[in-house]
C-alpha positions as CSV (number, residue, x, y, z in Angstrom):
1,M,79.6,111.4,3.7
2,R,81.3,109.3,6.7
3,L,81.7,110.7,9.6
4,S,83.7,109.8,13.1
5,P,81.4,108.6,15.8
6,T,82.4,111.5,17.8
7,C,81.6,114.3,15.2
8,F,78.1,112.1,14.4
9,H,77.7,112.3,18.2
10,V,78.2,116.0,18.7
11,L,76.3,116.7,15.6
12,I,73.0,114.3,16.7
13,L,73.2,116.6,19.8
14,G,72.7,119.7,17.8
15,V,70.2,118.3,15.4
16,S,67.9,117.6,18.9
17,L,68.9,121.2,20.2
18,L,67.6,122.6,16.4
19,L,64.2,120.5,16.2
20,S,63.1,121.1,19.8
21,G,63.6,125.0,18.6
22,N,66.7,126.0,21.1
23,A,69.1,126.4,17.8
24,I,69.7,129.3,16.5
25,S,69.5,129.2,12.8
26,A,70.7,131.3,10.1
27,E,68.1,132.9,7.5
28,S,68.5,131.9,4.0
29,S,66.0,132.8,1.3
30,G,65.6,129.1,-0.1
31,K,66.2,130.0,-3.7
32,D,69.6,128.8,-3.9
33,P,68.9,124.8,-5.1
34,A,72.5,123.7,-3.7
35,I,70.8,124.4,-0.4
36,E,68.0,122.3,-0.8
37,K,70.5,119.5,-2.3
38,I,72.8,120.1,0.9
39,R,69.6,119.4,3.0
40,A,68.4,116.3,1.4
41,E,72.6,115.1,2.2
42,L,72.5,115.9,5.3
43,S,69.0,114.5,6.4
44,S,69.7,111.4,4.9
45,K,72.8,110.5,6.9
46,L,71.4,112.7,10.4
47,G,67.4,113.0,9.9
48,D,65.6,116.2,9.5
49,I,67.4,119.4,9.2
50,S,66.2,122.7,9.3
51,L,66.7,124.5,5.4
52,D,67.1,127.3,7.4
53,S,70.2,126.5,9.2
54,I,72.3,126.4,6.0
55,E,73.1,128.9,4.0
56,A,76.1,130.5,1.9
57,S,79.6,131.0,2.8
58,P,81.8,134.4,1.6
59,V,83.3,131.4,-0.2
60,P,81.5,130.6,-3.6
61,G,80.6,127.2,-3.5
62,L,81.1,126.3,-0.1
63,Y,77.7,126.3,2.5
64,E,77.8,126.7,5.9
65,V,75.8,124.7,8.3
66,L,74.9,125.6,11.8
67,I,74.3,122.8,14.3
68,G,73.4,124.0,17.7
69,A,76.7,126.0,18.4
70,R,78.9,124.2,15.9
71,L,79.9,125.8,12.7
72,Y,80.6,123.5,9.8
73,Y,81.2,123.6,5.9
74,V,80.0,121.2,2.9
75,S,80.5,121.7,-0.4
76,A,77.5,122.6,-3.2
77,D,76.9,119.4,-4.2
78,G,76.6,118.0,-0.4
79,R,79.1,115.5,-1.0
80,Y,82.4,117.3,1.0
81,F,81.7,118.0,4.5
82,I,84.4,120.1,6.1
83,Q,85.0,121.1,9.8
84,G,87.6,124.0,10.7
85,Q,88.1,127.7,11.1
86,M,87.3,130.2,8.1
87,T,89.4,133.0,8.3
88,D,89.3,136.2,6.5
89,I,93.1,136.8,5.8
90,E,92.9,140.5,4.9
91,T,91.1,141.6,7.8
92,G,92.5,138.8,10.0
93,T,89.2,138.2,11.6
94,N,87.9,134.3,12.0
95,L,84.7,134.2,10.6
96,T,83.7,131.1,12.0
97,E,84.0,131.6,15.4
98,A,82.2,135.0,15.4
99,K,79.2,133.5,13.9
100,V,79.8,130.2,16.6
101,A,80.1,133.1,20.0
102,K,76.9,134.2,19.1
103,A,75.1,130.9,18.7
104,R,76.6,129.8,21.7
105,K,75.8,132.5,23.7
106,R,72.2,132.3,22.7
107,L,71.8,128.7,23.6
108,I,73.1,129.5,26.9
109,D,70.7,132.3,27.5
110,A,68.3,130.5,26.3
111,V,68.4,128.0,29.6
112,G,66.6,130.8,31.8
113,E,68.6,131.9,35.0
114,D,65.6,129.9,36.9
115,K,68.2,126.8,35.5
116,M,71.0,127.5,36.5
117,I,72.6,128.5,40.1
118,V,74.2,132.9,39.9
119,F,76.6,133.9,42.4
120,G,76.4,137.9,42.2
121,K,74.1,140.6,41.6
122,E,72.4,141.3,39.2
123,N,73.8,145.3,38.6
124,E,77.5,143.9,38.0
125,K,79.5,145.2,35.3
126,Y,80.2,141.6,34.0
127,T,77.9,138.5,33.9
128,I,80.3,135.0,32.5
129,D,78.6,131.7,32.4
130,V,80.8,128.8,34.0
131,F,80.5,124.7,33.2
132,T,81.4,123.5,36.0
133,D,82.4,119.9,37.8
134,I,81.8,119.8,41.1
135,D,85.1,117.3,41.6
136,C,87.7,119.3,39.3
137,G,90.3,120.9,41.5
138,Y,90.0,124.5,39.1
139,C,86.7,124.6,39.4
140,R,86.9,123.8,43.3
141,K,89.2,127.1,43.8
142,L,87.1,128.9,41.1
143,H,84.8,129.4,43.7
144,A,87.0,129.2,46.4
145,E,87.2,132.8,45.0
146,I,83.8,133.3,44.2
147,D,83.7,136.2,46.5
148,E,86.5,138.1,44.8
149,Y,85.0,137.6,41.7
150,N,81.8,139.4,42.7
151,E,84.0,142.0,44.3
152,Q,86.1,142.7,40.5
153,G,82.1,143.3,39.2
154,I,82.0,139.5,37.6
155,R,78.6,137.8,38.7
156,V,79.2,134.2,37.6
157,R,76.2,131.9,36.3
158,Y,77.2,127.8,36.9
159,L,75.9,125.4,34.4
160,F,76.8,122.1,35.4
161,Y,79.1,119.8,33.7
162,P,80.3,116.4,35.4
163,R,83.5,115.4,32.9
164,S,82.7,112.0,33.6
165,G,78.9,112.1,32.7
166,V,75.5,112.5,34.6
167,A,75.1,109.1,35.4
168,S,79.0,109.6,37.7
169,E,79.4,110.5,41.3
170,S,80.4,113.8,40.1
171,G,77.0,114.0,38.2
172,R,75.4,112.5,41.3
173,K,76.7,115.1,43.0
174,A,75.4,117.9,40.7
175,V,72.3,116.8,41.3
176,S,72.0,116.7,44.7
177,V,73.2,120.2,44.9
178,W,70.7,121.3,42.5
179,C,67.9,119.3,44.6
180,A,69.5,121.1,48.1
181,D,66.8,123.6,50.0
182,D,69.7,125.6,49.8
183,Q,71.4,125.4,46.4
184,K,74.3,127.9,47.1
185,K,75.4,126.0,49.9
186,A,75.3,123.0,48.9
187,M,77.5,124.4,46.0
188,G,79.9,125.7,48.2
189,D,80.0,122.5,50.7
190,A,80.2,120.4,47.6
191,K,83.3,122.3,46.3
192,Q,84.9,122.4,49.6
193,G,84.9,118.0,49.5
194,K,82.1,118.0,52.4
195,S,79.1,115.1,52.1
196,L,76.1,115.9,50.6
197,A,72.7,114.4,51.4
198,Q,72.1,112.7,48.3
199,K,68.9,114.2,47.0
200,N,66.7,113.8,43.9
201,C,64.3,115.9,41.6
202,E,63.2,117.3,38.1
203,N,67.2,118.8,37.6
204,P,69.0,120.5,34.5
205,V,71.9,118.5,35.0
206,A,72.1,115.9,32.0
207,D,70.7,119.2,29.4
208,Q,73.2,121.2,30.4
209,Y,75.8,118.4,30.0
210,A,74.6,118.1,26.5
211,L,74.7,121.6,26.0
212,G,78.1,121.9,27.0
213,Q,79.4,119.5,24.4
214,V,77.4,120.9,21.8
215,V,78.7,124.7,23.0
216,G,82.5,123.2,22.4
217,V,83.2,122.4,26.4
218,T,86.2,120.0,26.6
219,G,86.6,120.5,30.5
220,T,86.4,122.4,33.2
221,P,86.2,125.2,34.1
222,A,84.9,126.6,30.5
223,L,84.1,130.3,31.4
224,V,81.7,131.9,28.6
225,L,81.8,135.2,28.1
226,E,79.2,138.0,27.7
227,N,80.7,138.3,23.5
228,G,80.2,134.3,23.3
229,E,83.7,133.7,23.7
230,L,85.1,130.6,24.8
231,I,87.8,130.4,27.4
232,P,88.8,127.1,29.1
233,G,90.5,126.6,32.5
234,Y,90.5,129.0,35.6
235,I,91.4,132.8,35.5
236,P,92.2,134.4,38.9
237,P,89.6,137.1,39.7
238,A,92.0,140.7,39.3
239,R,93.1,139.1,35.6
240,L,90.0,138.0,34.5
241,K,88.8,141.5,35.0
242,R,91.4,143.0,33.2
243,L,90.3,140.8,30.4
244,L,87.3,141.8,30.4
245,D,88.1,145.1,30.5
246,S,89.9,144.5,27.3
247,K,87.4,142.2,25.5
248,L,84.3,144.3,26.7
249,S,85.6,147.3,26.7
250,G,82.4,149.1,24.8
251,K,80.7,147.6,27.8
252,K,79.3,150.4,30.5
């Protein structure tokens, strides 16, 4: 099986999370010989993959491989590897995204709020996770309205995603924000383009950047809702509130 360099890189990131216990594994009886065949084929290309990360899909002869928050389909003989969406035409349900959303949310929640910078009260009606870049224009616009999001009942949990990489200037600013004595003030200052005292300490920036790649972040800001849905881009506070009301209407 031949994979593109980008696909291979993302798979390796996912496997690392899977082996560290942070990934979400699908349950499998382990009695299907095709699962062992697929595991052996993928392991020869990607290293050890937990057998529990492979299970039968709704389509006979096609199996699901969940790595991090990315779902792939593999033929029973392990030869054909498919990356794409599976939709139930009768119900109109995107079966791929439904499973990926759950995995995405669980991976993010596993980070823990002690590794995030959080704006808003714990009892806000909604909580969103936002992958942010210090120098991203729309990230700055979103943060300039952070009080309005909170007023709309939306709590924001920030994770760092320096688009140019951890070693970039944006990456160094993210580290300085995290290492500041007052992280919230430093975040606000950085988003306004103010100079920060360069600091270095143990920080989650690299891990969160890698996590963003695994859960499907391709740009910033990237919003993840409580149901695990990933929404790219800036959304004004009032419109986001309406969107959350419509998508999470069952939440009290």
